[in-house]
N, C-alpha and C positions, 0 to 999 in steps of 0.2 A: 544880862551877859549878853556880850558880840560877840557877831560871826565869828570874829578870829579865835576868842578865845575859847567860845566852845569848839572850834576846830583844831584847840591844839587837845582839851581834854578827851577829845575823842582820842587824837592822836597819842596819848599817853595811853589813857585804859586798851589799848591793842591787846595784851596780853590778858587782857582779864576778862575783857569780851569783844572778840572777835565778831560776834550776829552784829552789835551792835554799832562797831568799824564798817563793815560791809554792807549794812542796813544804811551806812550816812551815808556811802561811796555810792551806789547805787542812785542816790534820791540824785545824786551830784554829775548822774550822768545830762547830755546835752544832747546822745542820739539814741531816740527812741526810734525803737520798732513798731509798727503795727500792720501784721499779717494775719490776714484771714484764713478761710478754708482755700485754698489753691485748689485750679482746675490739672489732673493730670491729663495723662495723653490718652489715656484707655477714657475722657473723658467724666469720668467720677471726680467729685472734690475729696481732696488731701481728709484723714479724717486724725492725724496729730501732727504736732509740731515739728516732728520729725522728718515727717514727709512732706511736710511744707517748705523747711529749711533745704532736705535733698531735689525739690523739686525748681529751687530758686539758684541753688548749686548749679544745675546741670545747664537750668535756662542761661545765664550769667556767665559758665564756660563756654557753652557754643557762640560766643562773638569773638573768641579768640580767635589769632589768626595765624594757622602754622606755619612761621617762619624756613622758607628756602635755605639750607645750608651754606655756607658761603665758602667759593673755592676759590684755594689759594696761590698763586705761581712761585713756586718753588725758586725760581731765581727770582723773585723778588727783591732786593734787600730789605733788609730788617730798621726798624724807626731807631733812629736814634736816641735811646734811651737816659743819656748822661744831661739829660735837660737839668734846670736849677729850680723848678716849683715844686716844694717841698710845700708838705701840709706839719706842724707841729702841735700836737693838743696835747694841754695843758691845765692843771688840777684849777687853774685859775678861769680858764676858759670856759672850763666845763661847770666851775659853780655859774658861773655867769648867765647860763643857759638855762642853767637849773632853777633856779630863784626867780627867770621871764616862764617860766612854766606857767600856763594854765589850767589851775586845779578842778575846773568844773569839767575838763575833759574828761575821756573814756581812756582807760588804758588797753594795750594790745593784749593777745596771749596767752603772752609771758605774765600776766596779771601784775604787772610792775606799775601804779598809779601816779599819775604825775601830781597828786599831792604831798603822798610821801617821798618824792626825790626833792619836790620845789622846799618842804618841811626838814628835809635833811639832806642837805644842800652841802653841806660843813661834813658833812662827814663821809656821805659818795662820792665826793667828786676828785678826791685820788684814787678810788678802786676803779670810778667810771674812765683817768684818765692812763690808767695803764692797758684798761679792757680796751679801749680807742687805739693802744699801738697796733692792735689787728691791722692798721691800716698801712703800716709798714710792711706787711706780708701780704696784702692783699685778700685777703678771704676776711669775712664776719661770718659772729656765730648763728646756726640754724635756724632758729629761733627769731631771729631778727626777719626771716626770710619769708614768712609766715601772716599769714593776716585773718584776723576777723569780720566777715564781712555781715554789716545789719544792712536788712532789707527795706528803702522809706516807698512808702506809696505815694507814686505821684498821681494821677489820677486814672478814671476810667473805670472800668469791671475790675475790680478787689480785688477777684479768684483768677485773674488774669497773669502770670507771672512777669509779662513784658512792662507788664504797669507796674515798678519796682525798679529803683535806683539801687544799685551797691554802695555804703561809703563803708572803707577801711579800715579799722582799728589795726595798727600795726603797732610794732613796741616802741614805748615812748623812749628807753635808751636809746636805741638806735635813730629817731628824730632828734634827738638831741644830736647824736653828732653828725647825720645829714644836716644838722644846721650852720653846726662850725666849718663844712666842709665847703658847703652853700656860699655860704658867708666868704670864704676865701680863694673857690673858683672865683666869685664873682665880681672879687676887688680885681684878681687876675685877668679876667678878661677884659675888664673897664678897664685896667694898666695896657694890654697889647691890643687895643684899637676892637676890641670887640669881632672878630678874630683873627688870629693869624693862624697859617694853616699847621705853619712847625710846631703847633703845642701837642704833644702828649702825654705828659701826664706821668711816665714812669710807674707808679705804685699805686700811684690816684686811678687810673686809669681799671689796671687791677684788681683792685677793690671795689671800684665800681660796675665793674664787668660780671662781677660773683656778685656782686648785690642785686643784679638784673637777672640773674641765673638760680635756675633751681628753684624759683618761689612755688609760694603754694598756699592755698587758700578753704577758707571753708562758712558756711553759712549760718549763722547764728539769730533762733528764732524763740523769746522765749523760755531762754534756759535748754534748748536741744541746738546740736549744730550737725551737722550734714555733714559728709565723710569728707576728708583732706583733697583737692581739686588742685591738679597741677595749673600753674598760671604759664603759658608759653608762651602769651603777646602782650605789649606794652609796658611801658612804664607802673611803676605801684601806684594803683589808685591810692590817694591823701592821704603819702609820701610827699616828705618835703625835699628833696631832690628832684619829685617827677617833673616839675614845670619846668626845671631850669634844664633838664634832660633834654625835652621833649622842645626848648628854645634852642637848643643847638642842634638840635637834630634836623628842625626844617628853618635854620637859620639862611642857607643856603638857595630855598626854597623859589626867592624872587629872581634871584639871576635864573635859576634853571626857566622857571615860567618864562620872562624876557628875551633868552636865546630860542625857547621853544617856537614862540611866534613870531620873532625873526626866522626860524627857519621855516616857519610856516609859510609866512609871508615872503619866502624865494622862492620855495614850491611853487608857488600860485604864479610868480611871472613865469617861471619854466612852462609850468605848461600852457596858461596864453600866449607863450610865443610858438610851444610846437600847435599850438590848435589854428595859427592865423597864418 
């Protein structure tokens, strides 16, 4: 029996043999954690996976940056939200993305495995496209803003929490929606000369704002999880939209650097003139 036939057999036997199904899915995981005893603040080593997860969760959260609240000018005119950039997600678009999912990838905190979505693409594409209408309201389910973090050992002392990097596993249905949005936004930016200052995005801007706001994560170590941790900065690591959002964020960095260098050169000339 070939691999594809065996996989279909496992999927069909889910109701009668769930343990066999989950055992098979566990073998498909490409991200595997390797965490030993970790050094706690008191210098002692952790004794349980739960303690290790808590230690790593505390370390990973320590690198977050508390962003200052943005002050708005009450006299500043509101942006024109009547632009013509709209994203319409239909069943065909969703089905196409589902069929391209990599079945050996891990599921997110919602436990919806990509193999299930891929093999059930015809059945789930329509209900998912209806859920994706959340884009029109600028919101998304809270479960889609959660991540299970698998710590991956890098190098050095294995007991040092700083020698592990976090790999975030997020909701696969959300990744599918992110992928569709990424395609549409990338095409729009390319069409408009990458980038135009007049781009606002109406509902899309609200959805992305909600996507980045109030996110949370937990660290997973061999079946044990840390407490949920608030993610207060950065784009979601491991997400589909993260790289694109970061690219947009730093797009004007070369211009800013160039202007700063010119200002520094001008200041240098002034100080030299004064010194003479």
